[in-house]
N, C-alpha and C positions, 0 to 999 in steps of 0.2 A: 611423666618423668621416668617411670620404670621402663616403659617401652623404649625410650631414648637410650637408657643405660644398656638395655639388652642389645640394641643396635650397635652401640659403641663397643660392647664386649665382643660381639660377633666380628666386627671390623678388626679389632685388635687380634682376635684369634686367627682370622684369615691372614693378617699381616705376619703374625708369628709363624704360621704354617708355611707361608710363602718364603719367609726368611730362612727357615730351617731347610726347606726344599732347595733353595738357592745355594745354601752352604754345603749341603750334601752333594749337589750336582757339581759344584766347584771342586770339592774334594775328589770326587770320582774322576773328573777331567784331569786334575793334577796328577793323580795316581796313574792314569792311562798315559799321560804325556811322559811321565817318569819311566814307565815300563817300556814305552816306545823308544825312549832315549837309550835305555839300557840295551834293548835289542839291537839298536842301530850300532852302538859301540861294540857290542859282541860280534856283530856281523863284520864290522871293519877289522876287528882284531883277528877274526878267523881267516881273513884274506891273506 
């Protein structure tokens, strides 16, 4: 029983870590996209 619980806890922990990593990655991508967009607009405005 205890061993099973530990296994489940480990799985949940891994899932949580994966979810957080995914969230952070998405956030970084969004930020990068946004800054690229800003740079593009600035370049066009500069012309």
